[in-house]
N, C-alpha and C positions, 0 to 999 in steps of 0.2 A: 387163823384167821387174821389177826392185826397184823401180825408180821410179814403177810403174803401182801395185805394191803399197801403195808410199807414200803414193800419192794417195788410194787407196780408204782407209787408216787412217786418213788426213787427214780425208777426207768421212764416215766414222762416228764421228769424233772431232767433227767441226762439229756433225753430226745430234744428238750426244747431248747437245751443251752446248746447240744451241739447244732440245731437248725438256726439259732442263734448267732452261733458262730460262722455258720457257712453264710446267713445273710451277709453279715457284716463282712465275712471274706469277699463274697459278689461285690457287694459295695465299692470295698477297698477296690477290687482289681477294676471296677468300671471308672471308679475317681481317678487312679494312678492312669486309666488310659485313657479318660478323656483330658487329663492334664498333661500327657505326651501330646496328644491332637493338638492342644490349644500350643504348647511349646512349638509345635512343628510347623504352624501356622503362622505363628509369628515369626519363626524364623526363616520361613517362606516368603512372609511380608518382608521382612528386612530385606533379604535378599532381591528381591524385585523392585525395593524402595532405593536399596543401593545401585542397581543397574538403571533404573530409570533417572537416577543422580548423574549417574556416569555418561548417560547417554546424552542428559541436558549439558552437561560441562561441556561434550564434545563438541553441541551445536553451537554453545555459546562461542567457545575457542574457532569456531569455523566459521563463525558471523563475526568473530572480530577479525579473522584472518582475512576475511572479505572486505570489510570495511578498509581495514589496513592497505590492501590493495587497492582500493576505489581513491583513497586518498593519494595514493603514490602515483597512479596513474590522472590522476585529477591535477596533482603539481607537475607532472614532466608534461603534461599537455600545456599546461600553464607557461610553464618556462620556455620550452622549446620551441611548439607549435604558437604561441600569442606572440614568441619574440620573432620567428620567422614572417607570420603574416603582417608584423608592426614595419619590419624590413621591408619587404614587397612594396607596402603601399608608400612609405618615404622614399623608395627607388621609383616607384610610377610617378609619384607627384615631382621630384626632379626631373624627370623624361619631361613632364608635362610644360614644365618653367622652359625646357630648352629647346620642345617642339615648335616649330613652323607651320607643320601641314596641319590643316583643319581634320583631316581625317583620320590622321595620326592622332590627335588629341581625344577625339571621340574614341577611339580602340584604347587608349590608357584610360580614359573615362570609365568604360567599361568594366576595365581591367581595376580600377579603383574602387567601382561599385561590388564587383566580384568579393576582392577582398574584404571590404566590409560586412557581406552577406556569411563571408567564412568567418569574422571575426565573431558576428552573433551567434552563429551557430555554434562555434567553439565554447562561448559563455553560457550558452543553454546545455549543451551536453558536461559544464564544470559545475552548474549549478545541480545538474539531474545527478553526478556522479557523487556530491559531496553528501555523506550520511548528514550532517549538521543540519542538512536543509530537510528532516523529515518531520515536520509539525505541519498542522493546517495554516499559522501565521505564514511561516516562510512560505509555505507551497502560495495563498492569494495573495502576500505582497508581491512574489514575482510575476505572477497572473495579471495585479493589476496595472504592474510597469509596462508589462509586457503589452496588453491591450493599449495602452495607453498611447506607447510609442509607435504602435502598428495603424492606428488611427487618429493619431495626432495629424497627418499630412490628408486626410480624407475628409469629404462632407459629413460625415458621421460622426455624430454625436455621442459621448459614452457616458454614462450614468453606472453606479456602482455602489449595490446595497450589499451589507452585510448584516446578518444575523445570529444570534446567539451562537458566535464563534470562540470558542478558547484555544489561545493563539497556542499554547503548549501542547495541545492535543497532537497524538501521533499517528503518522499516516506511512506505509511503506513507500520505499524507492518507488515501486512498480507501481503500485498505486498516484503516486504524486507524478510519475512521466507518463500513465497513460489517461490522465485527467489533461496534463499538460497540452498532450497531443491533439486531445479533442476539442480543447479551447483554439488551437494554432487555427486546426482545421474550423472550427465552426467561424473565426472572425474572418477567414481567407475567404470561405462560402459567402458571407454576410456581404464583404468588401464588393464580391465580383459578381455575385447573382441576385443580392438581393433589392439592390435602387432603394434602399432605406436612409433616412438621415438621422434616426435615432438607435441607439443599441444600448442594452439594458444587461448588464453581468451582475450578477444574484451569486451570494454564498452564503449559506443556511445549514444549520446545524441541529437536530432534532434526535435526542437522545444520542443513538449508535449510529445513524446515519447522517451522511455528510451529501449535501446535493449543491450541484453547480449549473447554474441557466442562466442561460444567455437569448437574450429576447432581442427582435427588431423590428420594425412598423415598416417593413419591405412587402414584395409583391408576396410571399412566399413558395410553398414548391407546389409546381403541377404533379396532381395525385396520378395523372395518367403517363406519367414520364418514367421511366423505370429508375430505384434507387441506385443513386450515384457510389462510385467505390469509395468517395468520402464518407459516405453516411452508413455504408456497410462497414469500413474500419471503425468507426466512434463506435458502433454496437457490440462489434469484437472487442474491443481494449475493454469498454464495461463488461464483458461478458466472462473476460479474462479473471474478473475480482468477483464474482459473482454479484455484480452491480447491474446498473439499468438503462440504457438509454431511450428518450420517449421523444417523437416529436410531435408537436400539436400545430396545425396552420387554424391561426385565427388573429385576422388583422396582423397579419405578419408571420413569422417563424417564431417559435420558441421550442428552444432542445433543454432537455433536463438530463442533467450524469449523477447518477446516483451511486453511490458505494456505502458499506457500513464498515464504520472504522473498528 
């Protein structure tokens, strides 16, 4: 009887050992599978990371190539077109000195005015092309200079306000260009239609938002009249950068241009 019990105990012991071995084998297989899965995921993440780095490197090279091309065009325009306009002005001034007919002198004056306008337009294009100007400080300095030069021969007094501006803050070339074109349009409208004698130009930065505000004390805009091309163009330019253009009529006209930096 005792011999049988010993055999039963031995059988149980062997069964338990076999079960433990089987469970251990299953655990080993699961751990090895998980380890392989983890290695596979890490390898996949590494490949994706390398792919993203390659894409980023290509994008950086593309941006550098674009900036290099912009600088080349800028230099070519300055050297070739700038020299051509200067030569044209000198020849026109020389002809004016020799001209005796008043009508001819008036025609030459118009030619000189046109060449000056071309020179200003070329300077704006050069400023727009130069990637070194892609900062808030550069945009604001150029905008103040332009507004001052535009209004200095008018009766409109210019007041400039700056709030919380960090000059080194980056702004894209497209944002800078479209904001400047909106400024030009707004100043031109104020000069032609507002009948104002004061204009306030404000530059304000709050967190990641940059706002340019142009306010005059003129007669405002007639709400009954259809929206002009100028205002539509300004709104479209802001929408291109997920920005916003708002017009408020209250003791004059107040234009707000907002973009995310």
